[in-house]
Structures are given as structure tokens and as C-alpha cells.
All heavy atoms as a GROMACS GRO file, in nm:
protein
  641
    1MET      N    1   2.494  13.619  13.247
    1MET     CA    2   2.564  13.493  13.236
    1MET      C    3   2.503  13.398  13.339
    1MET      O    4   2.489  13.431  13.455
    1MET     CB    5   2.713  13.514  13.262
    1MET     CG    6   2.794  13.396  13.226
    1MET     SD    7   2.976  13.413  13.242
    1MET     CE    8   3.012  13.580  13.205
    2SER      N    9   2.470  13.278  13.295
    2SER     CA   10   2.409  13.181  13.386
    2SER      C   11   2.516  13.116  13.473
    2SER      O   12   2.636  13.122  13.445
    2SER     CB   13   2.335  13.074  13.306
    2SER     OG   14   2.426  12.987  13.244
    3LEU      N   15   2.469  13.051  13.577
    3LEU     CA   16   2.562  12.983  13.668
    3LEU      C   17   2.626  12.861  13.602
    3LEU      O   18   2.731  12.815  13.646
    3LEU     CB   19   2.489  12.941  13.795
    3LEU     CG   20   2.438  13.055  13.883
    3LEU    CD1   21   2.359  13.001  14.000
    3LEU    CD2   22   2.553  13.140  13.931
    4THR      N   23   2.564  12.808  13.495
    4THR     CA   24   2.620  12.691  13.427
    4THR      C   25   2.708  12.728  13.308
    4THR      O   26   2.769  12.641  13.248
    4THR     CB   27   2.507  12.599  13.379
    4THR    OG1   28   2.422  12.673  13.290
    4THR    CG2   29   2.426  12.546  13.496
    5HIS      N   30   2.714  12.857  13.275
    5HIS     CA   31   2.795  12.901  13.161
    5HIS      C   32   2.944  12.886  13.191
    5HIS      O   33   2.992  12.928  13.295
    5HIS     CB   34   2.766  13.047  13.128
    5HIS     CG   35   2.854  13.103  13.021
    5HIS    ND1   36   2.838  13.072  12.888
    5HIS    CD2   37   2.962  13.184  13.028
    5HIS    CE1   38   2.932  13.134  12.818
    5HIS    NE2   39   3.008  13.202  12.900
    6ILE      N   40   3.015  12.824  13.099
    6ILE     CA   41   3.160  12.810  13.112
    6ILE      C   42   3.224  12.908  13.013
    6ILE      O   43   3.204  12.895  12.892
    6ILE     CB   44   3.206  12.666  13.082
    6ILE    CG1   45   3.142  12.570  13.180
    6ILE    CG2   46   3.359  12.658  13.087
    6ILE    CD1   47   3.166  12.423  13.147
    7PRO      N   48   3.299  13.005  13.061
    7PRO     CA   49   3.361  13.101  12.970
    7PRO      C   50   3.475  13.036  12.891
    7PRO      O   51   3.542  12.946  12.941
    7PRO     CB   52   3.414  13.210  13.062
    7PRO     CG   53   3.438  13.140  13.191
    7PRO     CD   54   3.333  13.032  13.201
    8ARG      N   55   3.494  13.080  12.768
    8ARG     CA   56   3.606  13.033  12.689
    8ARG      C   57   3.735  13.093  12.744
    8ARG      O   58   3.735  13.204  12.796
    8ARG     CB   59   3.590  13.076  12.543
    8ARG     CG   60   3.480  13.004  12.472
    8ARG     CD   61   3.459  13.058  12.333
    8ARG     NE   62   3.575  13.033  12.250
    8ARG     CZ   63   3.579  13.055  12.120
    8ARG    NH1   64   3.474  13.105  12.058
    8ARG    NH2   65   3.687  13.032  12.052
    9PRO      N   66   3.846  13.022  12.731
    9PRO     CA   67   3.973  13.081  12.772
    9PRO      C   68   4.008  13.195  12.676
    9PRO      O   69   3.979  13.189  12.557
    9PRO     CB   70   4.073  12.965  12.761
    9PRO     CG   71   4.010  12.868  12.669
    9PRO     CD   72   3.862  12.884  12.682
   10ARG      N   73   4.069  13.299  12.729
   10ARG     CA   74   4.104  13.415  12.647
   10ARG      C   75   4.229  13.387  12.564
   10ARG      O   76   4.319  13.319  12.610
   10ARG     CB   77   4.127  13.537  12.736
   10ARG     CG   78   4.002  13.578  12.812
   10ARG     CD   79   4.029  13.687  12.912
   10ARG     NE   80   4.116  13.634  13.017
   10ARG     CZ   81   4.170  13.708  13.113
   10ARG    NH1   82   4.148  13.838  13.117
   10ARG    NH2   83   4.246  13.654  13.204
   11ASN      N   84   4.231  13.440  12.443
   11ASN     CA   85   4.350  13.425  12.359
   11ASN      C   86   4.448  13.538  12.390
   11ASN      O   87   4.420  13.628  12.470
   11ASN     CB   88   4.312  13.419  12.210
   11ASN     CG   89   4.252  13.547  12.158
   11ASN    OD1   90   4.282  13.656  12.204
   11ASN    ND2   91   4.165  13.535  12.059
   12ALA      N   92   4.563  13.534  12.326
   12ALA     CA   93   4.670  13.630  12.356
   12ALA      C   94   4.625  13.774  12.330
   12ALA      O   95   4.653  13.863  12.410
   12ALA     CB   96   4.794  13.597  12.273
   13PHE      N   97   4.555  13.798  12.220
   13PHE     CA   98   4.512  13.934  12.190
   13PHE      C   99   4.412  13.984  12.292
   13PHE      O  100   4.420  14.099  12.337
   13PHE     CB  101   4.452  13.946  12.049
   13PHE     CG  102   4.397  14.084  12.023
   13PHE    CD1  103   4.482  14.191  12.002
   13PHE    CD2  104   4.260  14.107  12.025
   13PHE    CE1  105   4.432  14.320  11.981
   13PHE    CE2  106   4.210  14.235  12.004
   13PHE     CZ  107   4.296  14.341  11.982
   14ILE      N  108   4.318  13.900  12.332
   14ILE     CA  109   4.217  13.942  12.430
   14ILE      C  110   4.284  13.974  12.564
   14ILE      O  111   4.248  14.071  12.631
   14ILE     CB  112   4.108  13.835  12.446
   14ILE    CG1  113   4.031  13.817  12.314
   14ILE    CG2  114   4.013  13.869  12.560
   14ILE    CD1  115   3.963  13.943  12.262
   15LEU      N  116   4.382  13.894  12.603
   15LEU     CA  117   4.457  13.924  12.725
   15LEU      C  118   4.528  14.059  12.713
   15LEU      O  119   4.525  14.141  12.806
   15LEU     CB  120   4.558  13.814  12.755
   15LEU     CG  121   4.499  13.681  12.803
   15LEU    CD1  122   4.607  13.573  12.802
   15LEU    CD2  123   4.439  13.695  12.941
   16PHE      N  124   4.591  14.083  12.598
   16PHE     CA  125   4.661  14.209  12.574
   16PHE      C  126   4.563  14.326  12.575
   16PHE      O  127   4.590  14.430  12.636
   16PHE     CB  128   4.736  14.203  12.441
   16PHE     CG  129   4.807  14.330  12.407
   16PHE    CD1  130   4.922  14.368  12.475
   16PHE    CD2  131   4.759  14.413  12.306
   16PHE    CE1  132   4.988  14.487  12.443
   16PHE    CE2  133   4.824  14.531  12.274
   16PHE     CZ  134   4.939  14.568  12.343
   17ARG      N  135   4.449  14.308  12.510
   17ARG     CA  136   4.348  14.415  12.506
   17ARG      C  137   4.297  14.446  12.646
   17ARG      O  138   4.282  14.564  12.683
   17ARG     CB  139   4.232  14.376  12.415
   17ARG     CG  140   4.134  14.490  12.394
   17ARG     CD  141   4.005  14.442  12.329
   17ARG     NE  142   3.913  14.550  12.308
   17ARG     CZ  143   3.843  14.611  12.404
   17ARG    NH1  144   3.857  14.575  12.529
   17ARG    NH2  145   3.759  14.710  12.375
   18SER      N  146   4.271  14.344  12.724
   18SER     CA  147   4.226  14.366  12.862
   18SER      C  148   4.330  14.444  12.942
   18SER      O  149   4.297  14.536  13.017
   18SER     CB  150   4.199  14.232  12.931
   18SER     OG  151   4.092  14.166  12.870
   19HIS      N  152   4.455  14.407  12.923
   19HIS     CA  153   4.565  14.478  12.989
   19HIS      C  154   4.572  14.623  12.943
   19HIS      O  155   4.587  14.715  13.024
   19HIS     CB  156   4.697  14.406  12.962
   19HIS     CG  157   4.818  14.482  13.005
   19HIS    ND1  158   4.856  14.491  13.136
   19HIS    CD2  159   4.907  14.555  12.934
   19HIS    CE1  160   4.966  14.566  13.146
   19HIS    NE2  161   4.998  14.606  13.024
   20ALA      N  162   4.559  14.644  12.814
   20ALA     CA  163   4.566  14.780  12.758
   20ALA      C  164   4.457  14.868  12.816
   20ALA      O  165   4.482  14.985  12.849
   20ALA     CB  166   4.557  14.774  12.606
   21VAL      N  167   4.336  14.814  12.830
   21VAL     CA  168   4.226  14.894  12.883
   21VAL      C  169   4.245  14.919  13.032
   21VAL      O  170   4.230  15.032  13.079
   21VAL     CB  171   4.091  14.823  12.855
   21VAL    CG1  172   3.978  14.889  12.932
   21VAL    CG2  173   4.061  14.822  12.706
   22SER      N  174   4.284  14.815  13.107
   22SER     CA  175   4.294  14.830  13.252
   22SER      C  176   4.412  14.919  13.294
   22SER      O  177   4.410  14.977  13.402
   22SER     CB  178   4.304  14.694  13.320
   22SER     OG  179   4.426  14.630  13.288
   23THR      N  180   4.513  14.930  13.209
   23THR     CA  181   4.630  15.013  13.243
   23THR      C  182   4.632  15.146  13.168
   23THR      O  183   4.733  15.217  13.171
   23THR     CB  184   4.760  14.938  13.214
   23THR    OG1  185   4.765  14.906  13.074
   23THR    CG2  186   4.772  14.812  13.297
   24ASN      N  187   4.521  15.177  13.101
   24ASN     CA  188   4.509  15.303  13.026
   24ASN      C  189   4.620  15.320  12.923
   24ASN      O  190   4.678  15.429  12.911
   24ASN     CB  191   4.505  15.423  13.122
   24ASN     CG  192   4.381  15.422  13.208
   24ASN    OD1  193   4.272  15.391  13.161
   24ASN    ND2  194   4.398  15.452  13.335
   25LEU      N  195   4.648  15.213  12.850
   25LEU     CA  196   4.745  15.222  12.741
   25LEU      C  197   4.703  15.331  12.642
   25LEU      O  198   4.786  15.400  12.585
   25LEU     CB  199   4.758  15.087  12.670
   25LEU     CG  200   4.858  15.078  12.557
   25LEU    CD1  201   4.999  15.093  12.610
   25LEU    CD2  202   4.843  14.946  12.483
   26ILE      N  203   4.573  15.345  12.623
   26ILE     CA  204   4.518  15.454  12.542
   26ILE      C  205   4.474  15.560  12.643
   26ILE      O  206   4.376  15.540  12.714
   26ILE     CB  207   4.398  15.407  12.459
   26ILE    CG1  208   4.437  15.290  12.369
   26ILE    CG2  209   4.342  15.522  12.377
   26ILE    CD1  210   4.320  15.220  12.306
   27PRO      N  211   4.547  15.670  12.652
   27PRO     CA  212   4.512  15.771  12.753
   27PRO      C  213   4.368  15.820  12.738
   27PRO      O  214   4.320  15.843  12.627
   27PRO     CB  215   4.611  15.885  12.724
   27PRO     CG  216   4.723  15.820  12.650
   27PRO     CD  217   4.662  15.707  12.572
   28ARG      N  218   4.301  15.834  12.850
   28ARG     CA  219   4.161  15.878  12.850
   28ARG      C  220   4.144  16.017  12.790
   28ARG      O  221   4.040  16.047  12.732
   28ARG     CB  222   4.104  15.874  12.990
   28ARG     CG  223   4.092  15.734  13.043
   28ARG     CD  224   4.044  15.735  13.188
   28ARG     NE  225   4.059  15.603  13.245
   28ARG     CZ  226   3.958  15.525  13.276
   28ARG    NH1  227   3.835  15.566  13.258
   28ARG    NH2  228   3.980  15.406  13.327
   29ASP      N  229   4.246  16.099  12.801
   29ASP     CA  230   4.233  16.236  12.749
   29ASP      C  231   4.229  16.240  12.596
   29ASP      O  232   4.202  16.345  12.538
   29ASP     CB  233   4.342  16.328  12.804
   29ASP     CG  234   4.483  16.283  12.769
   29ASP    OD1  235   4.500  16.169  12.722
   29ASP    OD2  236   4.576  16.363  12.790
   30LEU      N  237   4.253  16.127  12.530
   30LEU     CA  238   4.238  16.122  12.384
   30LEU      C  239   4.090  16.120  12.346
   30LEU      O  240   4.055  16.142  12.230
   30LEU     CB  241   4.307  15.999  12.325
   30LEU     CG  242   4.459  16.001  12.326
   30LEU    CD1  243   4.513  15.871  12.267
   30LEU    CD2  244   4.512  16.119  12.247
   31GLY      N  245   4.004  16.086  12.441
   31GLY     CA  246   3.861  16.086  12.416
   31GLY      C  247   3.808  15.962  12.347
   31GLY      O  248   3.695  15.960  12.300
   32VAL      N  249   3.887  15.857  12.338
   32VAL     CA  250   3.843  15.733  12.276
   32VAL      C  251   3.771  15.652  12.384
   32VAL      O  252   3.833  15.604  12.478
   32VAL     CB  253   3.962  15.653  12.219
   32VAL    CG1  254   3.913  15.524  12.155
   32VAL    CG2  255   4.039  15.736  12.120
   33THR      N  256   3.639  15.642  12.370
   33THR     CA  257   3.563  15.574  12.474
   33THR      C  258   3.485  15.453  12.424
   33THR      O  259   3.449  15.368  12.504
   33THR     CB  260   3.462  15.671  12.538
   33THR    OG1  261   3.377  15.725  12.436
   33THR    CG2  262   3.535  15.785  12.609
   34ASP      N  263   3.457  15.445  12.294
   34ASP     CA  264   3.379  15.331  12.246
   34ASP      C  265   3.473  15.213  12.218
   34ASP      O  266   3.585  15.229  12.171
   34ASP     CB  267   3.296  15.367  12.123
   34ASP     CG  268   3.381  15.403  12.004
   34ASP    OD1  269   3.441  15.513  12.005
   34ASP    OD2  270   3.388  15.322  11.911
   35HIS      N  271   3.424  15.096  12.249
   35HIS     CA  272   3.509  14.977  12.242
   35HIS      C  273   3.550  14.939  12.100
   35HIS      O  274   3.655  14.878  12.081
   35HIS     CB  275   3.440  14.860  12.313
   35HIS     CG  276   3.437  14.880  12.461
   35HIS    ND1  277   3.545  14.851  12.541
   35HIS    CD2  278   3.343  14.931  12.543
   35HIS    CE1  279   3.517  14.882  12.665
   35HIS    NE2  280   3.394  14.931  12.670
   36LYS      N  281   3.471  14.978  12.002
   36LYS     CA  282   3.510  14.950  11.863
   36LYS      C  283   3.641  15.021  11.830
   36LYS      O  284   3.735  14.960  11.777
   36LYS     CB  285   3.399  14.997  11.769
   36LYS     CG  286   3.431  14.977  11.623
   36LYS     CD  287   3.320  15.029  11.535
   36LYS     CE  288   3.359  15.023  11.390
   36LYS     NZ  289   3.257  15.082  11.302
   37ASN      N  290   3.650  15.148  11.864
   37ASN     CA  291   3.772  15.224  11.835
   37ASN      C  292   3.887  15.184  11.926
   37ASN      O  293   4.003  15.184  11.883
   37ASN     CB  294   3.746  15.374  11.842
   37ASN     CG  295   3.668  15.422  11.722
   37ASN    OD1  296   3.682  15.370  11.612
   37ASN    ND2  297   3.583  15.522  11.742
   38ILE      N  298   3.856  15.150  12.050
   38ILE     CA  299   3.960  15.101  12.140
   38ILE      C  300   4.023  14.975  12.081
   38ILE      O  301   4.145  14.962  12.076
   38ILE     CB  302   3.904  15.076  12.281
   38ILE    CG1  303   3.871  15.210  12.348
   38ILE    CG2  304   4.002  14.995  12.366
   38ILE    CD1  305   3.794  15.197  12.479
   39SER      N  306   3.938  14.884  12.032
   39SER     CA  307   3.990  14.760  11.974
   39SER      C  308   4.074  14.787  11.850
   39SER      O  309   4.176  14.721  11.828
   39SER     CB  310   3.875  14.665  11.939
   39SER     OG  311   3.816  14.616  12.057
   40LYS      N  312   4.034  14.884  11.768
   40LYS     CA  313   4.113  14.919  11.649
   40LYS      C  314   4.251  14.968  11.689
   40LYS      O  315   4.352  14.927  11.632
   40LYS     CB  316   4.042  15.026  11.568
   40LYS     CG  317   3.928  14.977  11.485
   40LYS     CD  318   3.871  15.093  11.405
   40LYS     CE  319   3.754  15.050  11.320
   40LYS     NZ  320   3.699  15.161  11.242
   41ILE      N  321   4.256  15.057  11.787
   41ILE     CA  322   4.384  15.113  11.831
   41ILE      C  323   4.471  15.006  11.894
   41ILE      O  324   4.590  14.993  11.862
   41ILE     CB  325   4.362  15.230  11.928
   41ILE    CG1  326   4.295  15.347  11.854
   41ILE    CG2  327   4.493  15.275  11.992
   41ILE    CD1  328   4.239  15.455  11.946
   42VAL      N  329   4.412  14.925  11.981
   42VAL     CA  330   4.488  14.819  12.045
   42VAL      C  331   4.536  14.718  11.941
   42VAL      O  332   4.647  14.666  11.949
   42VAL     CB  333   4.406  14.751  12.158
   42VAL    CG1  334   4.480  14.630  12.213
   42VAL    CG2  335   4.377  14.850  12.269
   43GLY      N  336   4.455  14.692  11.840
   43GLY     CA  337   4.494  14.603  11.731
   43GLY      C  338   4.617  14.654  11.657
   43GLY      O  339   4.706  14.577  11.621
   44GLU      N  340   4.622  14.785  11.635
   44GLU     CA  341   4.739  14.844  11.569
   44GLU      C  342   4.863  14.828  11.657
   44GLU      O  343   4.971  14.796  11.607
   44GLU     CB  344   4.714  14.991  11.539
   44GLU     CG  345   4.613  15.013  11.429
   44GLU     CD  346   4.581  15.160  11.405
   44GLU    OE1  347   4.665  15.246  11.440
   44GLU    OE2  348   4.472  15.188  11.352
   45VAL      N  349   4.847  14.851  11.786
   45VAL     CA  350   4.960  14.834  11.878
   45VAL      C  351   5.003  14.688  11.878
   45VAL      O  352   5.123  14.657  11.870
   45VAL     CB  353   4.922  14.880  12.021
   45VAL    CG1  354   5.033  14.847  12.120
   45VAL    CG2  355   4.890  15.029  12.023
   46TRP      N  356   4.907  14.596  11.881
   46TRP     CA  357   4.935  14.452  11.881
   46TRP      C  358   5.016  14.412  11.759
   46TRP      O  359   5.115  14.340  11.769
   46TRP     CB  360   4.804  14.374  11.887
   46TRP     CG  361   4.817  14.226  11.876
   46TRP    CD1  362   4.787  14.149  11.767
   46TRP    CD2  363   4.861  14.134  11.977
   46TRP    NE1  364   4.810  14.017  11.794
   46TRP    CE2  365   4.854  14.005  11.922
   46TRP    CE3  366   4.905  14.150  12.107
   46TRP    CZ2  367   4.892  13.892  11.994
   46TRP    CZ3  368   4.942  14.037  12.179
   46TRP    CH2  369   4.934  13.911  12.122
   47ARG      N  370   4.975  14.460  11.642
   47ARG     CA  371   5.046  14.427  11.519
   47ARG      C  372   5.188  14.484  11.518
   47ARG      O  373   5.276  14.434  11.448
   47ARG     CB  374   4.967  14.475  11.397
   47ARG     CG  375   4.847  14.387  11.368
   47ARG     CD  376   4.778  14.427  11.238
   47ARG     NE  377   4.710  14.556  11.247
   47ARG     CZ  378   4.589  14.577  11.298
   47ARG    NH1  379   4.521  14.475  11.346
   47ARG    NH2  380   4.538  14.698  11.301
   48GLY      N  381   5.212  14.589  11.596
   48GLY     CA  382   5.344  14.650  11.603
   48GLY      C  383   5.437  14.586  11.706
   48GLY      O  384   5.555  14.621  11.712
   49LEU      N  385   5.385  14.494  11.786
   49LEU     CA  386   5.470  14.429  11.886
   49LEU      C  387   5.570  14.335  11.820
   49LEU      O  388   5.540  14.274  11.718
   49LEU     CB  389   5.384  14.348  11.984
   49LEU     CG  390   5.289  14.422  12.076
   49LEU    CD1  391   5.212  14.323  12.163
   49LEU    CD2  392   5.363  14.523  12.163
   50SER      N  393   5.684  14.323  11.881
   50SER     CA  394   5.784  14.226  11.833
   50SER      C  395   5.737  14.086  11.867
   50SER      O  396   5.647  14.067  11.951
   50SER     CB  397   5.919  14.253  11.899
   50SER     OG  398   5.912  14.220  12.037
   51SER      N  399   5.798  13.986  11.806
   51SER     CA  400   5.760  13.848  11.837
   51SER      C  401   5.789  13.814  11.983
   51SER      O  402   5.715  13.736  12.044
   51SER     CB  403   5.830  13.750  11.742
   51SER     OG  404   5.970  13.763  11.753
   52GLU      N  405   5.893  13.874  12.040
   52GLU     CA  406   5.923  13.851  12.181
   52GLU      C  407   5.815  13.909  12.271
   52GLU      O  408   5.773  13.847  12.369
   52GLU     CB  409   6.059  13.911  12.219
   52GLU     CG  410   6.178  13.843  12.155
   52GLU     CD  411   6.204  13.891  12.012
   52GLU    OE1  412   6.156  14.001  11.973
   52GLU    OE2  413   6.269  13.817  11.937
   53GLU      N  414   5.768  14.030  12.236
   53GLU     CA  415   5.663  14.094  12.315
   53GLU      C  416   5.532  14.015  12.304
   53GLU      O  417   5.463  13.994  12.403
   53GLU     CB  418   5.641  14.238  12.269
   53GLU     CG  419   5.757  14.330  12.303
   53GLU     CD  420   5.745  14.465  12.234
   53GLU    OE1  421   5.711  14.471  12.114
   53GLU    OE2  422   5.772  14.565  12.303
   54ARG      N  423   5.500  13.971  12.184
   54ARG     CA  424   5.379  13.889  12.166
   54ARG      C  425   5.393  13.755  12.238
   54ARG      O  426   5.295  13.701  12.288
   54ARG     CB  427   5.354  13.861  12.018
   54ARG     CG  428   5.282  13.969  11.948
   54ARG     CD  429   5.246  13.919  11.810
   54ARG     NE  430   5.173  14.018  11.736
   54ARG     CZ  431   5.102  13.992  11.628
   54ARG    NH1  432   5.098  13.870  11.582
   54ARG    NH2  433   5.038  14.088  11.568
   55GLY      N  434   5.515  13.703  12.241
   55GLY     CA  435   5.539  13.575  12.305
   55GLY      C  436   5.498  13.574  12.451
   55GLY      O  437   5.448  13.471  12.501
   56VAL      N  438   5.516  13.685  12.518
   56VAL     CA  439   5.474  13.695  12.658
   56VAL      C  440   5.323  13.670  12.670
   56VAL      O  441   5.277  13.594  12.756
   56VAL     CB  442   5.509  13.835  12.716
   56VAL    CG1  443   5.449  13.856  12.853
   56VAL    CG2  444   5.659  13.854  12.719
   57TRP      N  445   5.247  13.732  12.581
   57TRP     CA  446   5.102  13.718  12.583
   57TRP      C  447   5.059  13.579  12.538
   57TRP      O  448   4.960  13.524  12.590
   57TRP     CB  449   5.036  13.828  12.500
   57TRP     CG  450   5.069  13.962  12.556
   57TRP    CD1  451   5.164  14.050  12.513
   57TRP    CD2  452   5.014  14.020  12.674
   57TRP    NE1  453   5.170  14.159  12.596
   57TRP    CE2  454   5.078  14.144  12.695
   57TRP    CE3  455   4.915  13.979  12.764
   57TRP    CZ2  456   5.046  14.227  12.801
   57TRP    CZ3  457   4.884  14.063  12.870
   57TRP    CH2  458   4.949  14.184  12.888
   58GLU      N  459   5.133  13.520  12.443
   58GLU     CA  460   5.103  13.384  12.398
   58GLU      C  461   5.123  13.285  12.513
   58GLU      O  462   5.042  13.193  12.532
   58GLU     CB  463   5.191  13.344  12.280
   58GLU     CG  464   5.170  13.427  12.154
   58GLU     CD  465   5.038  13.400  12.083
   58GLU    OE1  466   4.972  13.298  12.114
   58GLU    OE2  467   5.002  13.483  11.997
   59LEU      N  468   5.230  13.304  12.590
   59LEU     CA  469   5.253  13.217  12.707
   59LEU      C  470   5.142  13.232  12.810
   59LEU      O  471   5.097  13.133  12.869
   59LEU     CB  472   5.389  13.248  12.770
   59LEU     CG  473   5.512  13.203  12.694
   59LEU    CD1  474   5.638  13.255  12.761
   59LEU    CD2  475   5.515  13.051  12.684
   60MET      N  476   5.099  13.354  12.834
   60MET     CA  477   4.990  13.377  12.928
   60MET      C  478   4.861  13.309  12.880
   60MET      O  479   4.787  13.250  12.959
   60MET     CB  480   4.967  13.526  12.949
   60MET     CG  481   5.079  13.591  13.027
   60MET     SD  482   5.072  13.773  13.034
   60MET     CE  483   4.909  13.804  13.094
   61ALA      N  484   4.835  13.314  12.749
   61ALA     CA  485   4.716  13.251  12.693
   61ALA      C  486   4.726  13.099  12.706
   61ALA      O  487   4.626  13.032  12.738
   61ALA     CB  488   4.698  13.291  12.547
   62GLU      N  489   4.843  13.044  12.682
   62GLU     CA  490   4.862  12.899  12.697
   62GLU      C  491   4.839  12.856  12.842
   62GLU      O  492   4.779  12.752  12.868
   62GLU     CB  493   5.001  12.856  12.650
   62GLU     CG  494   5.017  12.856  12.500
   62GLU     CD  495   4.918  12.764  12.429
   62GLU    OE1  496   4.896  12.651  12.477
   62GLU    OE2  497   4.863  12.808  12.326
   63GLU      N  498   4.887  12.935  12.936
   63GLU     CA  499   4.866  12.905  13.078
   63GLU      C  500   4.717  12.912  13.112
   63GLU      O  501   4.666  12.826  13.184
   63GLU     CB  502   4.946  13.001  13.166
   63GLU     CG  503   4.923  12.984  13.314
   63GLU     CD  504   4.963  12.848  13.370
   63GLU    OE1  505   5.032  12.770  13.302
   63GLU    OE2  506   4.924  12.820  13.485
   64GLU      N  507   4.648  13.011  13.058
   64GLU     CA  508   4.504  13.021  13.083
   64GLU      C  509   4.431  12.900  13.026
   64GLU      O  510   4.340  12.847  13.088
   64GLU     CB  511   4.448  13.151  13.026
   64GLU     CG  512   4.304  13.171  13.064
   64GLU     CD  513   4.255  13.313  13.053
   64GLU    OE1  514   4.325  13.405  13.098
   64GLU    OE2  515   4.144  13.331  12.999
   65LYS      N  516   4.473  12.854  12.907
   65LYS     CA  517   4.412  12.734  12.849
   65LYS      C  518   4.439  12.611  12.935
   65LYS      O  519   4.350  12.528  12.953
   65LYS     CB  520   4.466  12.710  12.707
   65LYS     CG  521   4.402  12.796  12.602
   65LYS     CD  522   4.429  12.742  12.464
   65LYS     CE  523   4.543  12.815  12.400
   65LYS     NZ  524   4.567  12.774  12.262
   66ARG      N  525   4.560  12.600  12.987
   66ARG     CA  526   4.595  12.486  13.072
   66ARG      C  527   4.507  12.483  13.197
   66ARG      O  528   4.449  12.380  13.231
   66ARG     CB  529   4.742  12.492  13.111
   66ARG     CG  530   4.790  12.369  13.188
   66ARG     CD  531   4.928  12.390  13.250
   66ARG     NE  532   4.930  12.492  13.353
   66ARG     CZ  533   4.878  12.479  13.476
   66ARG    NH1  534   4.817  12.367  13.510
   66ARG    NH2  535   4.885  12.578  13.562
   67VAL      N  536   4.494  12.598  13.262
   67VAL     CA  537   4.411  12.607  13.382
   67VAL      C  538   4.266  12.577  13.348
   67VAL      O  539   4.195  12.507  13.422
   67VAL     CB  540   4.426  12.746  13.448
   67VAL    CG1  541   4.324  12.768  13.557
   67VAL    CG2  542   4.568  12.764  13.500
   68HIS      N  543   4.220  12.625  13.233
   68HIS     CA  544   4.083  12.602  13.188
   68HIS      C  545   4.058  12.452  13.167
   68HIS      O  546   3.955  12.400  13.210
   68HIS     CB  547   4.059  12.680  13.057
   68HIS     CG  548   3.917  12.684  13.014
   68HIS    ND1  549   3.858  12.584  12.943
   68HIS    CD2  550   3.821  12.780  13.034
   68HIS    CE1  551   3.731  12.616  12.917
   68HIS    NE2  552   3.708  12.734  12.973
   69ARG      N  553   4.154  12.383  13.104
   69ARG     CA  554   4.140  12.238  13.082
   69ARG      C  555   4.132  12.162  13.214
   69ARG      O  556   4.057  12.065  13.226
   69ARG     CB  557   4.257  12.184  13.000
   69ARG     CG  558   4.244  12.205  12.851
   69ARG     CD  559   4.349  12.126  12.773
   69ARG     NE  560   4.485  12.158  12.810
   69ARG     CZ  561   4.558  12.255  12.756
   69ARG    NH1  562   4.508  12.329  12.659
   69ARG    NH2  563   4.681  12.277  12.796
   70GLU      N  564   4.210  12.206  13.312
   70GLU     CA  565   4.207  12.141  13.444
   70GLU      C  566   4.074  12.165  13.514
   70GLU      O  567   4.020  12.075  13.577
   70GLU     CB  568   4.321  12.192  13.532
   70GLU     CG  569   4.457  12.142  13.493
   70GLU     CD  570   4.567  12.200  13.580
   70GLU    OE1  571   4.537  12.276  13.675
   70GLU    OE2  572   4.684  12.169  13.551
   71ARG      N  573   4.025  12.286  13.502
   71ARG     CA  574   3.901  12.322  13.573
   71ARG      C  575   3.778  12.261  13.507
   71ARG      O  576   3.684  12.220  13.576
   71ARG     CB  577   3.889  12.474  13.579
   71ARG     CG  578   3.776  12.520  13.664
   71ARG     CD  579   3.786  12.666  13.694
   71ARG     NE  580   3.677  12.706  13.781
   71ARG     CZ  581   3.644  12.830  13.805
   71ARG    NH1  582   3.713  12.928  13.751
   71ARG    NH2  583   3.542  12.859  13.883
   72TRP      N  584   3.777  12.257  13.374
   72TRP     CA  585   3.662  12.204  13.300
   72TRP      C  586   3.710  12.101  13.199
   72TRP      O  587   3.711  12.126  13.077
   72TRP     CB  588   3.588  12.316  13.228
   72TRP     CG  589   3.519  12.412  13.320
   72TRP    CD1  590   3.410  12.388  13.398
   72TRP    CD2  591   3.556  12.548  13.346
   72TRP    NE1  592   3.378  12.501  13.469
   72TRP    CE2  593   3.466  12.601  13.439
   72TRP    CE3  594   3.660  12.630  13.299
   72TRP    CZ2  595   3.472  12.731  13.485
   72TRP    CZ3  596   3.666  12.759  13.346
   72TRP    CH2  597   3.573  12.809  13.438
   73PRO      N  598   3.751  11.982  13.244
   73PRO     CA  599   3.795  11.879  13.150
   73PRO      C  600   3.681  11.840  13.055
   73PRO      O  601   3.565  11.835  13.095
   73PRO     CB  602   3.836  11.762  13.240
   73PRO     CG  603   3.778  11.789  13.372
   73PRO     CD  604   3.749  11.935  13.382
   74GLY      N  605   3.714  11.817  12.932
   74GLY     CA  606   3.613  11.778  12.833
   74GLY      C  607   3.534  11.894  12.776
   74GLY      O  608   3.443  11.872  12.695
   75TYR      N  609   3.565  12.017  12.814
   75TYR     CA  610   3.493  12.134  12.762
   75TYR      C  611   3.514  12.147  12.613
   75TYR      O  612   3.625  12.134  12.562
   75TYR     CB  613   3.542  12.260  12.834
   75TYR     CG  614   3.492  12.390  12.772
   75TYR    CD1  615   3.364  12.435  12.798
   75TYR    CD2  616   3.573  12.465  12.688
   75TYR    CE1  617   3.317  12.554  12.743
   75TYR    CE2  618   3.528  12.584  12.633
   75TYR     CZ  619   3.400  12.627  12.661
   75TYR     OH  620   3.355  12.744  12.605
   76LYS      N  621   3.406  12.171  12.540
   76LYS     CA  622   3.411  12.196  12.394
   76LYS      C  623   3.330  12.322  12.366
   76LYS      O  624   3.230  12.348  12.430
   76LYS     CB  625   3.350  12.080  12.317
   76LYS     CG  626   3.414  11.945  12.343
   76LYS     CD  627   3.526  11.921  12.248
   76LYS     CE  628   3.575  11.779  12.261
   76LYS     NZ  629   3.706  11.767  12.313
   77TYR      N  630   3.375  12.399  12.268
   77TYR     CA  631   3.297  12.516  12.226
   77TYR      C  632   3.276  12.514  12.079
   77TYR      O  633   3.336  12.440  12.006
   77TYR     CB  634   3.361  12.648  12.271
   77TYR     CG  635   3.506  12.668  12.230
   77TYR    CD1  636   3.540  12.719  12.105
   77TYR    CD2  637   3.607  12.634  12.317
   77TYR    CE1  638   3.672  12.737  12.070
   77TYR    CE2  639   3.739  12.652  12.281
   77TYR     CZ  640   3.770  12.704  12.158
   77TYR     OH  641   3.900  12.723  12.123
   0.00000   0.00000   0.00000
């Protein structure tokens, strides 16, 4: 990544997926190590969340977008 690269703000699912990986939501002893399968499993969990549970992640994504707009005004992707 270059020094001039501006990362896109993460959406609710990406925030949830990052959390799932960092907190071992998928236990390591299951042997799932490739990110394709991790994403599939996390996607199934995501689809099973209630609207209230998803709402927490949506709020976090909105906050990340707000901070991103302040840090890089005029950013387009």
C-alpha cells in the first residue's frame, strides 16, 4: 500500500468479519484456515443475526464513514 493510498471505510459486514476473526468466533480447532471458507462461515452467521444485532455493526460502519469523511473530505472511490 502506498503512502498516498486512502483506504475505503469498512462496511458493517467487513467490521463483523474482522471481529469474528480477531475474537476466534470460528474456533481454530475446527481447522478452517483459508479466508474463503472463513468468509462463508461468517456470512452464514451474519445472515442469522437479528436486525438489532446487525444494527450494532451498521452503527459502527456509519461512525467509520463519518470519521473517514472528516479525515479525507472529498474522497471518491
